[in-house]
C-alpha positions as CSV (number, residue, x, y, z in Angstrom):
1,M,117.5,132.5,81.0
2,S,115.0,132.0,83.9
3,E,115.1,128.8,86.0
4,A,111.7,127.8,84.5
5,S,113.1,128.3,81.0
6,K,116.2,126.3,81.8
7,R,114.1,123.5,83.2
8,T,111.8,123.4,80.2
9,T,114.7,123.5,77.8
10,S,116.5,120.6,79.6
11,V,113.3,118.6,79.7
12,S,112.8,119.0,76.0
13,R,116.3,117.8,75.2
14,R,116.1,114.9,77.7
15,Q,112.7,113.8,76.3
16,F,114.0,114.0,72.7
17,M,116.9,111.7,73.5
18,K,114.7,109.3,75.5
19,T,112.2,109.2,72.6
20,V,115.0,108.3,70.1
21,G,116.4,105.7,72.5
22,G,113.0,104.3,73.2
23,A,112.2,103.9,69.5
24,A,115.4,102.1,69.0
25,A,114.6,99.8,71.9
26,V,111.2,99.0,70.5
27,A,112.6,98.3,67.1
28,G,114.9,95.7,68.7
29,M,112.1,94.1,70.7
30,A,110.2,92.3,67.9
31,V,108.6,89.9,70.5
32,G,106.3,91.7,72.8
33,G,105.6,94.8,70.8
34,V,103.6,96.2,67.9
35,G,105.3,97.7,64.9
36,L,105.0,101.3,64.0
37,G,103.5,100.2,60.7
38,G,100.5,98.8,62.6
39,Q,101.2,95.1,62.3
40,A,101.2,93.0,65.5
41,L,104.7,91.7,66.1
42,A,103.9,89.8,69.3
43,A,102.8,86.2,69.3
44,P,99.4,86.1,71.0
45,G,100.7,83.7,73.6
46,K,99.0,80.5,74.6
47,M,95.3,80.6,74.9
48,P,94.0,78.5,77.7
49,K,92.3,75.2,76.9
50,K,89.7,76.1,79.4
51,W,88.8,79.3,81.2
52,G,88.5,79.0,85.0
53,E,86.1,82.0,85.4
54,T,84.3,84.3,83.0
55,Y,83.4,88.0,83.5
56,D,82.5,90.9,81.3
57,V,85.1,93.2,82.8
58,I,88.2,92.3,84.9
59,V,89.8,95.1,86.9
60,I,93.4,94.8,88.1
61,G,94.0,96.8,91.3
62,S,91.8,97.8,94.2
63,G,92.7,101.4,94.8
64,F,90.8,104.6,93.8
65,A,91.1,104.0,90.1
66,G,90.4,100.3,90.1
67,L,87.4,100.6,92.4
68,A,86.0,103.6,90.5
69,A,86.3,101.6,87.3
70,A,84.7,98.5,88.8
71,I,81.7,100.4,90.2
72,E,81.0,102.3,87.0
73,A,81.4,99.1,84.9
74,R,78.9,97.3,87.1
75,N,76.5,100.3,86.8
76,G,76.9,99.9,83.1
77,G,75.5,96.4,83.3
78,A,78.7,94.4,83.2
79,L,79.6,91.4,85.3
80,V,82.8,92.6,87.1
81,T,85.5,91.2,89.3
82,V,88.5,93.0,90.9
83,I,91.8,91.2,91.4
84,E,94.4,92.3,94.0
85,K,97.8,90.7,94.5
86,M,98.1,91.8,98.2
87,V,96.4,90.2,101.1
88,V,94.3,93.3,101.7
89,P,92.7,95.7,99.2
90,G,93.4,99.4,98.8
91,G,97.0,99.6,97.5
92,N,98.5,103.1,97.9
93,S,95.1,104.7,97.9
94,I,94.2,103.3,101.4
95,I,97.4,104.9,102.9
96,N,97.4,108.3,101.1
97,G,96.7,111.6,102.8
98,G,93.1,111.8,101.6
99,D,93.4,115.2,99.8
100,F,91.3,115.5,96.6
101,A,91.9,118.4,94.3
102,A,88.6,119.7,92.9
103,A,88.2,123.0,91.1
104,G,85.1,125.0,92.2
105,N,84.2,122.7,95.1
106,K,81.7,123.5,97.8
107,L,84.2,124.3,100.6
108,Q,86.0,126.8,98.3
109,K,82.7,128.6,97.7
110,E,81.9,128.6,101.4
111,Q,85.3,130.1,102.2
112,G,85.3,132.6,99.3
113,V,88.1,131.0,97.4
114,Q,87.9,131.8,93.7
115,D,88.8,128.9,91.5
116,S,88.0,127.3,88.1
117,A,88.9,124.2,86.0
118,E,90.9,126.5,83.8
119,L,93.1,127.7,86.7
120,M,93.6,124.1,87.9
121,L,94.6,123.1,84.4
122,K,97.0,126.0,84.2
123,D,98.6,124.9,87.5
124,M,98.9,121.3,86.3
125,L,100.6,122.3,83.0
126,K,103.0,124.7,84.7
127,A,104.1,122.1,87.3
128,G,104.3,119.4,84.6
129,S,106.7,121.6,82.5
130,Y,104.0,121.5,79.8
131,L,104.8,117.8,79.1
132,N,101.3,116.9,80.2
133,H,99.1,115.5,77.5
134,P,96.8,118.5,77.5
135,E,93.6,116.7,76.6
136,L,94.1,114.3,79.5
137,A,95.0,117.0,82.0
138,K,92.0,119.0,80.9
139,L,89.7,116.1,81.5
140,V,90.9,115.8,85.1
141,A,90.5,119.5,85.8
142,D,87.1,119.8,84.1
143,Q,85.7,116.7,85.8
144,S,87.5,117.0,89.2
145,N,84.6,118.5,91.1
146,A,82.0,116.2,89.6
147,A,84.3,113.3,90.6
148,L,84.5,114.6,94.2
149,E,80.7,115.0,94.4
150,W,80.3,111.4,93.0
151,C,82.6,110.2,95.8
152,Q,80.5,112.1,98.4
153,Q,77.0,111.7,97.1
154,Y,77.0,108.2,95.5
155,V,79.9,106.4,97.3
156,G,79.2,108.1,100.6
157,A,82.8,109.3,101.5
158,K,83.0,112.3,103.8
159,F,85.3,115.2,103.3
160,A,85.6,118.1,105.8
161,R,88.6,120.4,105.3
162,L,90.1,122.6,102.6
163,N,93.9,122.4,102.2
164,F,96.7,123.9,100.1
165,H,99.4,122.0,98.3
166,G,102.6,123.5,96.8
167,G,102.3,124.5,93.2
168,H,98.6,125.2,93.3
169,S,97.4,128.8,92.9
170,V,94.7,128.5,95.5
171,K,93.5,126.1,98.3
172,R,91.6,123.4,96.4
173,A,92.3,120.1,98.1
174,V,89.4,118.8,100.0
175,Q,90.5,116.3,102.7
176,T,88.7,113.3,104.0
177,V,87.4,113.4,107.6
178,N,90.2,111.1,108.8
179,A,93.0,112.6,106.7
180,S,93.4,109.3,104.9
181,G,92.5,107.7,101.6
182,S,91.0,104.8,103.7
183,E,87.8,106.9,104.1
184,L,87.2,106.7,100.4
185,V,88.6,103.2,99.7
186,N,86.5,101.7,102.4
187,K,83.3,103.4,101.2
188,M,84.1,102.2,97.6
189,L,84.6,98.7,98.8
190,A,81.3,98.8,100.6
191,K,79.6,100.1,97.4
192,A,81.3,97.4,95.4
193,Q,80.0,94.7,97.7
194,E,76.5,96.3,97.6
195,L,76.7,96.0,93.8
196,G,77.8,92.4,93.8
197,I,81.4,93.1,92.7
198,G,83.9,90.5,94.0
199,V,87.3,91.6,95.1
200,Q,89.8,88.7,94.9
201,T,92.8,89.3,97.0
202,R,96.1,87.4,96.9
203,T,95.5,87.0,93.1
204,K,98.4,88.2,91.0
205,L,98.4,89.1,87.3
206,V,100.9,87.0,85.4
207,R,100.1,88.1,81.9
208,L,97.4,89.5,79.6
209,V,96.0,86.9,77.2
210,V,95.7,88.0,73.6
211,N,93.8,86.2,70.8
212,D,94.8,85.8,67.2
213,A,93.1,89.1,66.3
214,G,95.3,91.0,68.8
215,R,92.5,91.5,71.3
216,I,92.9,91.3,75.1
217,V,90.5,88.5,76.0
218,G,91.5,87.7,79.6
219,I,94.3,87.2,82.1
220,E,96.5,84.5,83.6
221,V,96.9,84.8,87.3
222,R,98.3,83.1,90.3
223,K,95.7,82.4,93.0
224,G,96.8,82.1,96.6
225,Y,99.8,84.3,95.8
226,R,101.8,85.4,98.8
227,F,103.8,88.6,98.2
228,P,106.7,88.7,97.4
229,N,107.1,84.9,96.8
230,E,106.8,84.7,93.0
231,T,106.5,80.9,93.1
232,S,103.5,81.0,95.4
233,G,99.9,80.3,94.3
234,K,98.4,78.3,91.5
235,A,97.9,79.2,87.9
236,A,94.3,80.1,86.7
237,F,92.8,81.8,83.7
238,L,90.0,84.5,83.9
239,K,88.1,85.4,80.8
240,A,87.1,89.0,80.0
241,R,84.3,89.0,77.5
242,K,84.5,92.8,77.1
243,A,87.6,94.3,78.5
244,V,90.4,94.4,81.1
245,V,91.0,97.6,83.1
246,L,94.4,98.3,84.7
247,G,94.2,100.3,87.9
248,S,97.3,98.7,89.3
249,G,99.3,101.8,90.4
250,G,102.9,102.8,89.9
251,F,106.4,101.2,90.4
252,S,108.0,103.3,93.2
253,Q,109.0,100.2,95.2
254,N,110.6,98.5,92.2
255,V,114.2,99.7,92.6
256,K,115.5,98.0,89.5
257,L,112.8,99.4,87.3
258,R,113.0,102.9,88.6
259,Q,116.8,102.8,88.1
260,V,116.3,101.9,84.5
261,H,114.7,105.2,84.0
262,D,116.5,107.3,86.7
263,P,119.8,105.6,87.8
264,R,120.1,108.0,90.8
265,L,117.1,106.4,92.5
266,N,118.9,103.4,94.1
267,D,118.0,101.6,97.3
268,K,119.3,104.5,99.4
269,F,116.0,106.2,98.6
270,D,113.1,104.8,100.5
271,S,109.5,105.1,99.2
272,T,106.2,106.2,100.7
273,N,104.4,103.5,98.8
274,H,103.0,100.2,100.0
275,P,105.4,97.3,99.3
276,G,103.4,96.0,96.3
277,A,103.9,99.1,94.2
278,T,106.2,97.2,91.8
279,G,104.7,97.8,88.4
280,E,104.2,94.2,87.0
281,A,100.9,95.0,85.4
282,L,102.4,98.0,83.5
283,L,105.1,95.7,82.2
284,A,102.6,93.0,81.3
285,A,100.8,95.6,79.1
286,C,104.0,96.6,77.4
287,Q,104.8,93.0,76.6
288,V,101.6,92.8,74.5
289,G,102.3,96.0,72.6
290,A,101.1,98.8,74.9
291,M,103.0,102.1,74.6
292,D,104.6,103.7,77.7
293,V,105.5,107.4,78.1
294,Q,107.6,109.6,80.4
295,M,108.8,106.7,82.6
296,D,111.8,108.7,83.8
297,W,109.7,111.3,85.5
298,I,109.7,109.9,89.1
299,Q,108.5,112.1,91.9
300,L,110.1,112.4,95.3
301,G,107.9,113.7,98.1
302,P,109.8,116.7,99.8
303,W,107.8,116.4,103.0
304,T,108.7,113.0,104.3
305,S,110.9,112.6,107.4
306,P,114.0,110.5,108.1
307,D,112.6,110.1,111.6
308,E,109.7,107.8,110.5
309,K,109.1,105.1,107.9
310,G,106.9,105.1,104.8
311,F,104.5,108.0,104.2
312,G,104.3,108.8,107.9
313,L,102.7,111.7,109.7
314,V,105.2,114.5,108.9
315,P,103.8,115.1,105.4
316,L,100.5,116.1,107.1
317,F,102.5,118.5,109.4
318,C,104.7,119.9,106.7
319,E,102.1,120.6,103.9
320,R,99.7,122.4,106.3
321,L,102.5,124.7,107.4
322,V,103.8,125.9,104.0
323,G,102.7,129.5,103.5
324,Y,102.5,129.9,107.3
325,A,106.0,128.9,108.5
326,P,109.6,128.9,107.3
327,M,111.7,126.0,106.1
328,V,115.4,126.2,106.7
329,D,118.8,124.5,106.1
330,P,120.0,123.6,109.6
331,A,123.6,123.9,108.4
332,T,123.1,127.7,107.9
333,G,119.9,128.6,109.6
334,K,118.6,130.2,106.4
335,R,115.7,129.5,104.1
336,F,116.8,128.0,100.8
337,I,113.7,127.5,98.6
338,K,110.1,128.5,98.1
339,E,108.1,126.7,100.7
340,T,105.0,126.6,98.6
341,G,106.8,125.5,95.5
342,D,105.9,122.2,93.8
343,R,107.2,118.9,94.9
344,K,110.1,118.7,92.4
345,V,111.3,122.2,93.2
346,R,111.5,121.4,96.9
347,A,112.8,117.9,96.6
348,D,115.5,118.8,94.2
349,A,116.6,121.7,96.5
350,I,116.8,119.4,99.5
351,I,118.8,116.7,97.7
352,L,121.2,119.4,96.4
353,L,121.9,120.4,100.0
354,G,122.7,116.7,100.7
355,H,121.1,116.5,104.2
356,P,117.7,116.8,105.9
357,V,116.2,120.2,106.3
358,L,113.8,121.6,108.9
359,I,110.3,123.1,108.9
360,F,108.8,124.6,112.0
361,G,105.8,126.6,113.1
362,D,104.7,128.3,116.3
363,A,101.8,127.9,118.7
364,Y,99.5,129.7,116.3
365,A,100.5,128.1,113.0
366,A,101.0,124.4,114.0
367,P,97.8,123.7,116.0
368,K,95.7,125.9,113.7
369,Q,96.9,124.4,110.4
370,V,98.0,120.9,111.1
371,F,95.5,118.1,111.2
372,P,95.3,117.5,115.0
373,N,96.0,113.7,115.0
374,A,99.1,114.2,112.9
375,L,100.5,116.7,115.4
376,E,99.7,114.6,118.4
377,K,100.8,111.3,117.0
378,G,103.9,112.9,115.5
379,L,104.9,114.3,118.9
380,A,104.3,110.9,120.5
381,S,106.5,109.1,117.9
382,G,109.3,111.7,118.1
383,A,109.0,112.6,114.4
384,I,107.7,116.0,115.4
385,R,109.4,117.9,118.3
386,K,108.2,120.7,120.6
387,F,110.4,123.5,121.9
388,D,109.8,126.4,124.4
389,S,112.0,128.8,122.4
390,L,113.7,129.2,119.0
391,E,117.0,129.1,120.9
392,A,116.2,125.7,122.3
393,L,115.2,124.6,118.7
394,A,118.5,125.8,117.3
395,Q,120.5,124.1,120.0
396,H,118.7,120.7,119.5
397,Y,119.3,120.7,115.7
398,N,122.8,122.3,116.0
399,I,121.7,125.3,113.9
400,P,123.7,128.6,114.1
401,Q,121.5,130.5,116.6
402,A,122.2,134.0,115.5
403,A,121.6,133.2,111.8
404,L,118.3,131.4,112.6
405,L,117.0,134.2,114.7
406,E,117.9,136.7,112.0
407,E,116.2,134.6,109.3
408,V,113.0,134.2,111.4
409,A,112.9,137.9,111.9
410,R,113.3,138.4,108.1
411,W,110.5,135.8,107.5
412,N,108.2,137.6,110.0
413,G,108.6,140.8,108.0
414,Y,107.5,139.1,104.9
415,V,104.5,137.7,106.7
416,E,103.5,141.1,107.9
417,K,103.7,142.5,104.4
418,K,102.2,139.2,102.9
419,K,105.0,139.3,100.3
420,D,108.1,137.2,100.0
421,P,110.6,139.1,97.8
422,Q,113.3,136.4,98.4
423,F,111.7,133.2,97.2
424,D,108.1,134.3,96.3
425,C,106.5,132.0,98.8
426,M,102.7,132.2,98.8
427,I,101.9,133.7,102.3
428,F,98.2,133.2,103.2
429,P,96.0,136.0,104.5
430,D,95.6,134.5,107.9
431,A,99.3,133.8,108.4
432,K,101.0,135.5,111.4
433,P,104.7,136.0,112.3
434,T,106.4,133.0,113.9
435,V,106.9,134.4,117.4
436,T,104.6,132.6,119.9
437,P,106.0,129.6,121.8
438,P,105.9,126.6,121.8
439,F,107.5,125.9,118.5
440,Y,106.9,122.6,116.6
441,A,109.6,121.2,114.2
442,A,110.2,118.2,111.9
443,R,113.1,117.1,109.8
444,L,112.5,116.5,106.0
445,W,114.3,114.2,103.5
446,P,112.6,113.1,100.2
447,R,111.3,109.7,99.4
448,V,110.2,108.2,96.1
449,H,106.5,108.9,96.0
450,H,104.9,108.8,92.6
451,T,105.8,107.6,89.1
452,M,104.3,110.1,86.6
453,G,105.1,107.9,83.6
454,G,103.1,104.8,82.5
455,L,100.9,103.6,79.8
456,V,99.6,105.9,77.1
457,I,95.9,106.3,77.1
458,D,93.4,108.4,75.2
459,T,90.4,110.4,76.5
460,N,88.4,107.2,76.6
461,A,91.0,105.7,79.0
462,Q,91.8,103.1,76.3
463,V,95.5,102.1,76.2
464,T,97.4,103.0,73.0
465,G,99.7,100.6,71.3
466,F,102.9,101.2,69.3
467,N,100.8,101.3,66.1
468,M,99.3,104.5,67.6
469,K,95.9,102.8,67.8
470,P,93.9,101.6,70.8
471,V,94.8,98.2,72.1
472,P,91.5,96.3,71.8
473,G,90.0,95.3,75.1
474,L,92.5,97.2,77.3
475,Y,91.8,100.3,79.5
476,A,93.8,101.9,82.2
477,A,93.5,104.6,84.9
478,G,95.5,106.2,87.7
479,E,99.2,105.9,88.3
480,V,99.7,103.0,85.9
481,T,99.1,105.6,83.1
482,G,101.4,108.4,82.0
483,G,100.9,111.8,80.4
484,V,98.3,113.3,82.8
485,H,100.9,115.0,85.0
486,G,103.9,115.6,82.8
487,A,107.1,116.2,84.7
488,V,105.5,116.8,88.2
489,R,102.2,115.8,89.7
490,L,100.7,118.4,91.9
491,G,99.8,117.2,95.4
492,S,96.1,116.1,95.7
493,V,95.6,115.7,92.0
494,A,96.2,112.0,92.2
495,M,92.8,111.3,93.7
496,A,91.1,113.4,91.0
497,D,93.0,111.6,88.3
498,C,92.2,108.1,89.6
499,V,88.5,108.8,90.1
500,V,88.0,110.7,86.8
501,F,89.7,108.2,84.6
502,G,88.6,105.2,86.6
503,R,85.0,106.1,86.0
504,I,85.7,106.7,82.3
505,A,87.5,103.4,82.0
506,G,84.7,101.5,83.7
507,R,81.9,103.0,81.7
508,N,83.7,102.4,78.4
509,A,84.8,98.9,79.3
510,A,81.2,98.0,80.0
511,A,80.1,99.4,76.7
512,E,82.5,97.2,74.7
513,K,80.9,94.5,72.4
514,P,81.7,91.0,73.8
515,W,84.3,89.2,71.8
516,S,82.7,85.8,72.4
């Protein structure tokens, strides 16, 4: 049986057992769920005697998904507000690497890269072990380039570079001019302000308010909230005449919650996420009957470094070198996995070794492929190191020198032939043998990066309840949802997912009939 077959088989068994266990858990949770027969089991909760503020659409979260939803809802004629629990807006989106996967984009055409939405979908499904909800994944692939162009032409964000991420068949990630999601977030915030959309920071969602008919009619919040003090702020009620949209992100920073779904991911594993990625909005939705899916698929980024905190600079160094340079186990000096493999393939292989690994490139590959600021800043911080020879590199990291030199020579032979018979690494046409000093290196150790699971949504971005019907008045987009990516999210598809479904959620929320 092939490794892919083994992986798919084990996934199927695991998901079967989780589904059975999940159904039992739901059956035992009469309060806070919706029965499979379609009858609401949850008490609607206390309706406020008086609403403090009234809007048509309330958006939770101020990252890519939330802001896309808010902008499109406003363009649909709705009165919109955005709430954000942190002191500044942007969430994970403002600190991400700024790569947007878009099939058939302009830079691909200029560089002669052949791509299509069908190929992007094929890559997404393969990486996701075919656990992706195909209709959702297809929407992301089909609308990815239109979403990118909306960000450029309507929002005003600038993109300038075409990159490759492991698991994709071709280069299709278009990167912002500053190699950061802040370029898009800040332009979205400016557009929101232009449209009259308020962003209320330090305002934390406490619960979704449900009326007697089972409809989401507003939210309870704490205003003046100071993360992470759960007693801070004052209670307030915001009425949503049409809908609430969740764009609140994932739960990578919630150690207890992630260990519920994957007990291995204890506090020894750091996260790339901002501190507020703790998943309360997702749980609030589940408490009023929303269905969750694939919560135990939690992605670790294989390109983070133990020599810096958070997301850092090394991911921008590492991901631009795959397909141009080797990655080795310093204990043996040998390659151990496909450098251009998807995130799970690489992260699992590194964790199996049990210690940090090394990626390095020469004077041709590193300055040519790596975003310049990442290389310069990484060298300044010490997360990236520079060596005059491979021998010096081996000595610094205590790598068996002869084994390393032999492995580099083997790698160089693969590069010359543009074929890796050992691990089937994708070697790019302009790759050259790793021979020219100086050499640049960084250590790698995985961090919790993305939670693939979340709320079940349909193609309208409406949240599905345990009665298998849409939860009235509730939409969601981005990392708070599940099903789009299956077992593994491909790098750079998050931006596409957030913007595509954020726009859909916003348009459909604005089109809802007011409940009052």
